[in-house]
C-alpha positions as CSV (number, residue, x, y, z in Angstrom):
1,H,165.4,-52.7,104.5
2,R,167.4,-54.3,101.8
3,S,165.9,-55.9,98.6
4,T,167.0,-57.7,95.4
5,E,165.4,-59.2,92.3
6,A,165.4,-62.6,90.6
7,T,163.7,-64.7,87.9
8,P,161.4,-67.7,88.7
9,S,162.4,-71.3,87.9
10,G,160.9,-74.6,89.0
11,D,159.7,-76.1,92.3
12,Y,161.9,-74.6,95.0
13,H,162.0,-77.8,97.0
14,G,164.0,-79.5,94.3
15,Q,166.7,-76.9,94.3
16,Y,168.3,-77.7,97.6
17,D,170.7,-80.4,98.7
18,Q,168.4,-83.2,99.9
19,S,170.8,-84.8,102.4
20,D,173.0,-83.0,105.0
21,F,171.6,-79.5,104.4
22,L,168.0,-80.6,104.6
23,R,168.6,-82.5,107.8
24,A,170.3,-79.5,109.4
25,L,167.5,-77.2,108.2
26,E,164.9,-79.6,109.7
27,R,166.6,-79.6,113.1
28,T,166.7,-75.8,113.1
29,R,163.1,-75.4,112.0
30,L,161.8,-78.0,114.6
31,R,163.7,-76.2,117.4
32,Q,162.3,-72.8,116.2
33,G,158.9,-74.3,115.8
34,Q,158.8,-75.6,119.4
35,R,159.7,-72.1,120.7
36,I,157.0,-70.5,118.5
37,V,154.3,-72.9,119.7
38,Q,155.3,-72.2,123.3
39,L,154.9,-68.5,122.7
40,L,151.5,-69.1,121.0
41,Q,150.3,-71.1,124.0
42,Q,151.1,-68.2,126.3
43,K,148.9,-65.9,124.2
44,L,145.9,-68.2,123.3
45,A,143.9,-70.6,125.4
46,A,143.8,-74.1,124.0
47,P,142.5,-75.5,121.8
48,F,143.3,-73.2,118.9
49,S,143.6,-73.8,115.1
50,L,146.4,-72.7,112.8
51,L,147.2,-72.1,109.2
52,D,150.9,-72.1,108.3
53,F,151.3,-69.9,105.1
54,G,154.3,-71.2,103.2
55,A,154.4,-74.4,105.1
56,G,157.2,-76.1,103.1
57,R,157.8,-79.6,104.3
58,G,155.5,-79.2,107.3
59,W,158.1,-79.2,110.0
60,F,156.4,-76.4,112.0
61,L,153.0,-78.1,111.6
62,S,154.5,-81.4,112.9
63,E,155.8,-79.6,116.0
64,A,152.4,-77.9,116.5
65,R,150.7,-81.3,116.3
66,R,153.1,-82.7,118.9
67,A,152.3,-79.8,121.2
68,G,148.5,-80.6,120.9
69,V,147.3,-77.8,118.5
70,S,143.9,-79.0,117.5
71,R,143.3,-78.2,113.8
72,L,146.2,-77.6,111.4
73,A,146.6,-76.6,107.8
74,G,149.4,-75.5,105.5
75,A,149.5,-73.5,102.3
76,D,152.4,-73.5,99.7
77,T,153.2,-72.9,96.1
78,S,155.1,-76.1,95.8
79,Q,153.3,-79.2,94.6
80,L,155.9,-81.3,96.4
81,A,155.2,-79.5,99.6
82,V,151.4,-79.8,99.3
83,N,151.7,-83.5,98.6
84,L,153.9,-84.0,101.7
85,L,151.5,-82.1,103.9
86,R,148.6,-84.2,102.7
87,E,150.5,-87.4,103.2
88,R,151.1,-86.4,106.8
89,G,147.4,-85.8,107.4
90,F,147.4,-82.0,107.2
91,E,144.8,-80.0,105.3
92,A,146.8,-78.4,102.5
93,L,146.1,-75.5,100.1
94,Q,147.8,-75.2,96.7
95,L,148.9,-71.6,96.0
96,T,149.9,-70.0,92.7
97,A,153.6,-69.2,92.3
98,E,153.0,-65.6,91.4
99,P,150.9,-63.0,93.3
100,S,147.3,-62.7,92.1
101,D,144.2,-60.8,92.9
102,A,142.2,-64.1,92.7
103,A,140.7,-65.5,95.9
104,L,142.8,-67.9,97.9
105,P,141.7,-71.5,98.3
106,T,139.4,-72.1,101.3
107,L,139.8,-74.2,104.4
108,T,137.3,-76.4,106.2
109,F,137.9,-74.3,109.3
110,R,138.7,-70.7,110.2
111,P,142.2,-70.5,111.7
112,D,142.7,-68.7,115.0
113,V,146.4,-68.2,114.0
114,V,148.1,-67.6,110.7
115,T,151.9,-67.9,110.6
116,F,154.3,-66.6,108.0
117,L,157.5,-68.2,109.0
118,D,160.5,-67.3,106.7
119,V,157.9,-66.5,104.0
120,V,157.4,-62.7,103.5
121,E,161.0,-62.2,102.6
122,H,160.3,-64.3,99.5
123,F,157.8,-61.7,98.2
124,R,159.0,-58.7,96.2
125,A,159.1,-55.6,98.3
126,S,156.3,-54.0,96.3
127,E,154.1,-57.1,96.9
128,V,154.6,-57.9,100.6
129,T,151.9,-55.7,102.1
130,R,149.3,-56.7,99.5
131,E,150.0,-60.4,99.9
132,V,149.9,-60.4,103.7
133,A,146.8,-58.2,103.8
134,R,144.8,-60.4,101.4
135,V,145.6,-63.5,103.5
136,L,144.5,-61.8,106.6
137,A,141.4,-60.4,104.9
138,Q,140.3,-63.9,103.8
139,F,141.0,-65.9,107.0
140,K,140.6,-63.2,109.7
141,P,142.8,-64.8,112.3
142,R,142.9,-63.7,115.9
143,L,146.7,-63.7,116.0
144,V,149.5,-63.5,113.3
145,V,153.1,-64.7,113.6
146,L,155.7,-63.1,111.3
147,K,159.2,-64.6,111.3
148,V,161.8,-62.9,109.0
149,P,165.5,-62.6,108.6
150,V,166.8,-59.2,109.6
151,S,169.5,-57.0,108.0
152,S,170.9,-56.1,111.5
153,G,171.8,-59.8,112.1
154,L,175.5,-60.8,112.4
155,L,175.4,-62.9,109.3
156,H,174.0,-60.2,107.1
157,R,176.3,-57.5,108.5
158,S,179.3,-59.8,108.0
159,A,178.3,-60.6,104.4
160,R,177.8,-57.0,103.6
161,A,181.3,-56.2,105.0
162,L,182.8,-59.0,102.8
163,A,180.9,-57.7,99.8
164,S,182.5,-54.3,100.2
165,F,185.8,-56.0,99.5
166,G,184.5,-57.7,96.5
167,R,183.8,-61.1,98.1
168,V,180.1,-61.4,97.3
169,S,179.5,-65.2,97.7
170,A,178.3,-64.9,101.3
171,L,175.8,-62.2,100.5
172,E,174.6,-64.1,97.4
173,Q,174.1,-67.2,99.7
174,L,172.0,-65.2,102.1
175,Y,169.8,-63.9,99.3
176,Q,169.7,-67.4,97.9
177,V,170.8,-66.2,94.5
178,G,170.3,-68.9,91.8
179,T,167.2,-70.4,93.4
180,F,163.6,-69.4,93.3
181,P,162.1,-67.8,95.2
182,P,165.2,-66.1,96.6
183,H,165.2,-63.8,99.6
184,F,163.9,-60.6,97.9
185,S,164.0,-58.7,101.2
186,Y,165.9,-58.5,104.5
187,F,163.9,-56.5,107.0
188,S,165.1,-53.9,109.5
189,R,163.2,-53.4,112.7
190,A,161.9,-50.2,111.2
191,S,160.7,-51.7,108.0
192,L,159.0,-54.6,109.9
193,R,157.1,-52.1,112.0
194,L,156.0,-50.3,108.8
195,L,154.8,-53.7,107.4
196,L,152.7,-54.3,110.6
197,K,151.2,-50.8,110.4
198,A,150.4,-51.2,106.7
199,C,148.6,-54.5,107.4
200,R,146.8,-53.0,110.4
201,L,148.5,-55.4,112.8
202,E,149.3,-54.5,116.4
203,Q,152.5,-55.9,117.8
204,I,151.9,-57.8,121.1
205,G,155.3,-59.6,121.4
206,R,158.7,-60.1,119.8
207,A,161.2,-62.9,120.2
208,H,164.4,-64.2,118.7
209,V,164.1,-67.9,117.7
């Protein structure tokens, strides 16, 4: 498990290139979303409901809607993201930018599934277990999906190799240095298993998407 630190600044959606990068990211997220929904449909009988924690621009929720998922909601710290979700007809929860012991906003339904897709790496390592656990304690889903970047991946291993020769730009890009929230963590398989255990989750499947 590898981690870093950073300082908050602004709505994260305003920090990215809004043209080519965003379109490429959307294509990737829709492709991944389609695969994740297919995996969920293999595990749960339809219809089921879903909360996407850290929903961003709602690409995964849009894919879930196309696949016929019945009730959908998203949660995010970004006001821009929450506005986009509501404009698209999704129930949306506004979250605080910093971790808090305060109760989370409530939904009009209890989700069967809670997804954390490219989200928990944005929590500081000391906060990951607490934040995931409090979401699960409030919503009590039947199934949880965690999608994280891994330190054993080719990109991360290549960036670490370059950094050992003083070329740190690739590693800084992976950790999203200069934006907030950055990637505070890159998980190994071992640290991800420890997270599941700490949150009292049982692994029932694993996939690369």
